[in-house]
C-alpha positions as CSV (number, residue, x, y, z in Angstrom):
1,M,114.8,100.6,72.9
2,S,113.1,100.8,76.2
3,L,114.5,99.1,79.3
4,V,110.9,98.6,80.6
5,R,108.9,95.4,79.7
6,R,105.6,93.9,80.9
7,A,106.3,91.3,83.5
8,T,105.6,87.7,82.8
9,P,104.6,84.7,85.1
10,E,108.4,83.9,85.3
11,D,108.8,87.1,87.2
12,A,106.5,86.3,90.1
13,E,109.3,85.6,92.6
14,E,111.2,88.7,91.9
15,L,107.9,90.8,92.0
16,L,107.4,89.5,95.5
17,R,111.0,90.2,96.5
18,L,110.8,93.9,95.2
19,R,107.4,94.2,96.9
20,Q,109.0,93.2,100.2
21,V,111.6,95.8,99.6
22,M,108.9,98.3,99.1
23,I,107.0,97.1,102.3
24,D,110.2,97.1,104.4
25,S,111.1,100.6,103.2
26,V,107.7,102.1,104.1
27,F,107.0,100.2,107.3
28,T,110.4,100.1,108.9
29,D,110.6,102.6,111.7
30,R,112.9,105.4,110.8
31,S,112.8,107.1,114.3
32,G,115.9,105.2,115.4
33,S,114.0,103.4,118.1
34,G,114.7,100.1,116.4
35,S,111.0,99.2,116.0
36,D,110.2,97.5,112.8
37,T,106.4,97.2,112.1
38,S,107.0,94.9,109.1
39,G,109.3,92.4,110.6
40,S,110.5,91.6,107.0
41,D,108.2,88.7,107.2
42,T,108.5,86.8,103.9
43,S,106.6,83.7,104.9
44,W,103.6,84.8,102.8
45,H,105.7,84.8,99.5
46,A,105.4,81.0,98.9
47,E,101.6,81.1,99.2
48,S,101.4,84.2,97.1
49,V,103.6,83.1,94.1
50,P,101.0,80.9,92.4
51,T,98.4,83.7,92.3
52,V,100.9,86.3,91.2
53,R,102.0,83.9,88.5
54,R,98.4,83.3,87.3
55,R,97.6,87.0,87.3
56,L,100.7,87.9,85.3
57,G,99.7,85.3,82.8
58,E,96.3,87.0,82.2
59,T,97.5,89.5,79.6
60,D,94.0,90.9,79.0
61,G,93.1,91.1,82.6
62,N,93.0,94.2,85.0
63,F,96.3,93.4,86.7
64,V,99.7,94.5,85.2
65,A,103.3,95.0,86.2
66,F,106.1,96.8,84.3
67,V,109.6,95.9,85.1
68,V,113.3,96.6,84.4
69,D,115.7,93.7,84.4
70,H,118.5,93.8,86.8
71,P,121.7,94.7,84.8
72,E,123.9,92.4,86.9
73,R,121.6,89.5,88.1
74,L,120.3,87.1,85.4
75,G,116.6,86.6,86.2
76,G,116.7,89.4,88.7
77,L,114.7,92.7,88.6
78,A,115.9,96.1,89.2
79,A,112.6,97.9,89.5
80,L,108.8,97.5,89.1
81,A,105.5,99.4,89.0
82,V,102.3,97.3,89.6
83,G,98.7,98.3,89.3
84,T,95.2,97.3,88.6
85,L,92.4,98.7,86.5
86,E,89.2,99.0,88.7
87,Y,85.6,99.6,87.8
88,R,83.6,102.1,89.8
89,I,80.2,103.2,88.9
90,G,80.6,106.2,86.6
91,R,80.4,109.9,87.6
92,A,81.0,113.3,86.0
93,G,84.5,113.2,84.5
94,N,84.6,109.4,84.5
95,P,81.3,108.2,83.0
96,H,82.7,104.7,82.3
97,G,83.9,104.3,85.8
98,R,87.5,103.1,85.0
99,A,90.2,104.1,87.5
100,G,93.8,102.9,87.9
101,Q,95.3,102.0,91.3
102,V,99.1,101.7,91.8
103,F,99.9,99.7,94.7
104,S,103.5,98.6,94.4
105,V,106.5,100.6,93.1
106,A,110.0,99.5,94.1
107,T,113.6,99.7,93.1
108,D,116.3,97.3,94.2
109,P,118.4,99.2,96.7
110,D,121.6,98.7,94.6
111,Q,119.8,100.1,91.4
112,R,118.3,103.5,92.8
113,R,118.7,106.8,91.2
114,K,118.9,105.5,87.7
115,G,115.4,106.4,86.5
116,Y,114.0,102.9,86.6
117,A,111.0,103.5,88.8
118,R,110.1,106.5,86.7
119,A,110.4,104.4,83.5
120,C,108.2,101.7,85.0
121,M,105.6,104.3,86.2
122,E,105.5,105.9,82.8
123,A,104.8,102.6,81.2
124,L,102.1,101.8,83.8
125,L,100.5,105.2,83.2
126,D,100.5,104.7,79.4
127,W,98.7,101.3,80.0
128,F,96.1,103.0,82.3
129,R,95.5,105.5,79.4
130,E,95.2,102.8,76.8
131,Q,92.6,101.1,79.1
132,G,90.6,104.3,79.3
133,A,91.2,105.1,83.0
134,A,90.1,108.5,83.9
135,S,92.2,108.7,87.0
136,V,95.0,106.9,88.8
137,D,95.4,106.7,92.7
138,L,98.4,105.7,94.8
139,N,99.7,106.0,98.3
140,A,103.0,107.8,98.4
141,S,105.8,107.6,101.0
142,A,107.5,110.9,101.7
143,E,110.6,109.7,99.8
144,A,108.6,108.9,96.7
145,E,106.4,111.9,96.6
146,P,108.7,114.0,94.4
147,L,108.7,111.3,91.7
148,Y,105.0,111.1,91.7
149,A,104.5,114.9,91.8
150,S,106.7,115.2,88.8
151,L,104.4,112.6,87.0
152,G,101.5,114.9,87.8
153,F,100.0,113.3,91.0
154,V,98.7,115.6,93.5
155,R,97.7,115.2,97.2
156,K,94.0,114.9,97.8
157,P,91.8,115.1,100.9
158,D,91.2,111.5,101.5
159,P,88.2,110.2,103.5
160,S,89.4,106.6,103.0
161,M,88.6,104.0,105.7
162,R,89.5,100.4,105.8
163,L,88.3,97.1,107.4
164,N,90.7,94.2,107.5
165,L,88.8,91.0,107.0
């Protein structure tokens, strides 16, 4: 029996808590200067919970999260992997235009090195395959890159740009 399950609306608060763990680990300055670009600002969680709850309830939608329950905290999560299925106009190698985007993978600090993130990622990748995705993109921290490489991800030259609205 797998430890991994698909997240439900009742997991919304824990998804946000673990997403904050990921955000803090990626954006906290590790140079020793004491600068923290994230500030561990959780004020947005309360506003986000209803949306996350609603999206988790859309079981036939394009948003999905796979989680492992925390073995010591009832209602808590040990790990997660979250992604969306996106449509892009088709091209060679992906005529139907389906592409996966992984945007949040996190493990509770007290549950790391147990294979939970890998198990969640494998479930998410299986879901993308079932949905007909031809590729999956993600942004990897240096610490997480070995996990993603072992799952077959490779670095690509990225001409990405962003405009924050």
